[in-house]
C-alpha positions in Angstrom: 52.3 -17.1 67.0 54.9 -14.8 68.5 56.3 -11.7 67.0 59.9 -12.9 67.2 61.2 -15.4 64.6 63.8 -17.8 65.9 66.7 -19.7 64.4 67.2 -23.4 65.1 69.3 -22.6 68.1 66.7 -20.3 69.6 68.3 -17.0 68.6 66.0 -14.2 67.4 66.8 -13.5 63.7 66.7 -10.3 61.7 65.0 -9.2 58.6 67.3 -10.7 56.0 67.3 -14.1 57.9 63.5 -14.0 58.1 63.4 -13.6 54.3 65.7 -16.6 53.8 63.7 -18.6 56.2 60.5 -17.7 54.3 62.1 -18.8 51.1 62.9 -22.2 52.6 59.3 -22.6 53.9 57.9 -21.7 50.5 60.2 -24.1 48.8 59.2 -26.8 51.3 55.5 -26.2 50.6 56.0 -26.3 46.8 58.1 -29.5 46.8 55.5 -31.1 49.2 52.9 -30.5 46.5 55.2 -31.8 43.7 56.8 -34.9 45.2 55.2 -35.6 48.6 56.6 -35.9 52.1 58.3 -39.3 51.7 60.8 -38.2 49.1 61.4 -34.7 50.3 65.0 -34.0 51.4 66.8 -31.0 52.8 69.1 -30.9 49.7 66.0 -30.7 47.5 64.7 -27.7 49.4 67.9 -25.8 49.4 68.6 -26.6 45.8 65.3 -25.1 44.9 66.3 -21.7 46.3 69.9 -21.9 45.2 71.4 -22.4 48.7 73.1 -25.2 50.7 71.9 -27.6 53.4 74.0 -25.6 55.9 71.6 -22.7 55.4 68.6 -24.9 56.0 70.0 -26.1 59.3 70.4 -22.6 60.6 66.6 -22.3 60.7 65.3 -25.9 61.1 66.6 -29.1 62.6 65.0 -31.2 59.9 62.4 -31.3 57.2 59.7 -32.2 59.7 60.3 -29.0 61.6 59.8 -26.9 58.5 56.6 -28.8 57.7 55.4 -28.3 61.3 55.9 -24.5 60.9 53.9 -24.6 57.7 51.1 -26.5 59.5 51.0 -23.9 62.2 50.7 -21.2 59.5 47.8 -23.2 58.0 46.1 -23.2 61.3 46.3 -19.4 61.4 44.6 -19.3 58.0 41.8 -21.6 59.3 40.8 -19.3 62.2 38.7 -16.9 60.1 36.5 -19.9 59.0 35.0 -20.0 62.5 33.1 -16.8 61.8 31.1 -18.6 59.2 29.9 -21.2 61.7 27.3 -19.5 63.8 23.8 -20.6 64.9 21.0 -19.5 62.5 21.5 -21.8 59.5 17.8 -22.9 60.1 16.7 -19.6 58.6 15.9 -19.1 54.8 19.6 -18.3 54.1 20.8 -21.4 55.9 21.8 -23.4 52.8 23.5 -20.3 51.4 25.5 -19.9 54.6 26.5 -23.6 54.4 27.8 -22.9 50.8 29.7 -19.9 52.1 31.5 -22.1 54.7 32.2 -24.9 52.2 33.6 -22.4 49.7 35.9 -20.9 52.2 37.0 -24.4 53.5 37.7 -25.6 50.0 39.9 -22.6 49.3 41.7 -23.2 52.6 42.2 -26.9 51.8 43.3 -26.2 48.2 45.8 -23.7 49.4 47.3 -25.9 52.1 46.4 -29.4 50.9 50.0 -30.8 50.7 50.9 -29.5 54.1 47.6 -30.7 55.7 48.1 -34.2 54.3 51.7 -34.2 55.6 50.4 -33.0 59.0 47.8 -35.6 59.2 50.2 -38.4 58.2 52.7 -37.4 60.8 49.9 -37.1 63.4 48.6 -40.6 62.6 52.2 -42.0 62.9 52.1 -40.7 66.5 54.3 -37.6 66.2 53.1 -35.5 69.2 54.0 -32.2 67.8 52.0 -32.8 64.6 49.1 -34.2 66.7 49.1 -31.1 68.8 48.9 -28.8 65.8 46.2 -31.0 64.2 44.2 -31.0 67.4 44.4 -27.2 67.7 43.3 -26.7 64.1 40.4 -29.2 64.3 39.1 -27.9 67.6 38.7 -24.4 66.0 36.0 -25.8 63.7 34.7 -28.6 66.0 33.9 -26.3 68.9 32.0 -24.0 66.6 30.1 -26.9 65.0 29.3 -28.4 68.4 27.8 -25.1 69.6 25.6 -25.1 66.5 24.5 -28.7 67.2 23.8 -27.9 70.8 21.6 -25.0 69.8 19.7 -27.2 67.4 19.2 -29.9 70.0 18.0 -27.4 72.6 15.6 -25.9 70.0 14.2 -29.4 69.2 15.3 -29.1 65.6 17.8 -31.9 66.0 17.3 -35.2 67.8 18.8 -35.4 71.3 20.5 -38.6 70.3 23.1 -36.4 68.6 26.2 -35.8 70.8 27.4 -32.3 69.7 31.1 -32.9 69.9 30.8 -36.3 68.1 28.7 -34.8 65.4 31.2 -32.0 65.0 34.1 -34.5 64.8 32.2 -36.5 62.1 31.6 -33.3 60.1 35.3 -32.3 60.2 36.4 -35.9 59.3 33.9 -35.9 56.4 35.2 -32.6 55.0 38.8 -33.5 55.4 38.6 -36.9 53.8 36.4 -35.9 50.9 38.6 -32.9 50.0 41.7 -35.0 50.3 40.3 -37.4 47.6 39.3 -34.8 45.1 41.5 -36.1 42.3 40.1 -39.6 42.8 36.6 -38.3 43.0 37.1 -36.4 39.7 38.1 -39.6 37.9 34.7 -41.0 38.8 32.7 -38.0 37.6 32.4 -35.9 40.8 33.9 -32.5 39.9 34.7 -29.7 42.4 31.2 -28.2 42.0 29.5 -31.6 42.8 31.7 -32.0 45.9 30.9 -28.4 46.9 27.1 -28.8 46.6 27.1 -32.2 48.3 29.2 -31.0 51.3 27.1 -27.9 51.7 23.8 -29.9 51.6 25.1 -32.6 54.0 26.3 -29.9 56.5 23.1 -28.0 56.2 21.1 -31.1 57.0 23.3 -32.2 59.9 23.3 -28.8 61.5 19.7 -27.8 61.0 17.6 -31.0 60.7 16.2 -29.8 57.4 
């Protein structure tokens, strides 16, 4: 992310304009949570902050552009999670380390879940901008996971039939899909703690062979 914040026409904007832009982004994130991406309109966002659509278009060309910016911000919040994915989970504290990662990932997901769902939907529809942001975000975690799998295979703790990058992709897909369905899981008796413990145990097994 650059230091300069730009308007829709590419101009660098000042402090007051940055504050207005922030309010628009916060309203977009809130309304995404409340009503989803399909029903979200510019007029809804500007009404939420007591402004007009003309104000919105000073900063974003459309709703997708605002959501894309929120997705980029979510990626920045995901970067610190990489520090929790380091070889060494095979030691006595391994399962505890797996829990630390899952706890952090669940907080990240709960904070940004509406934006992440919108990002993934747009990416699956073929939007190249959202695909690029999703790929950047996923690679942060997948590269770290692949390094852990490679270390485990080389140390003979994991079978050499495991492809590191494929394993990493499977782990990320599992985490994303499971957390995306938390409300449905809860209806069937799997509360947040059950999901947390299950994810941590599965990750610990996949990455250590224990």
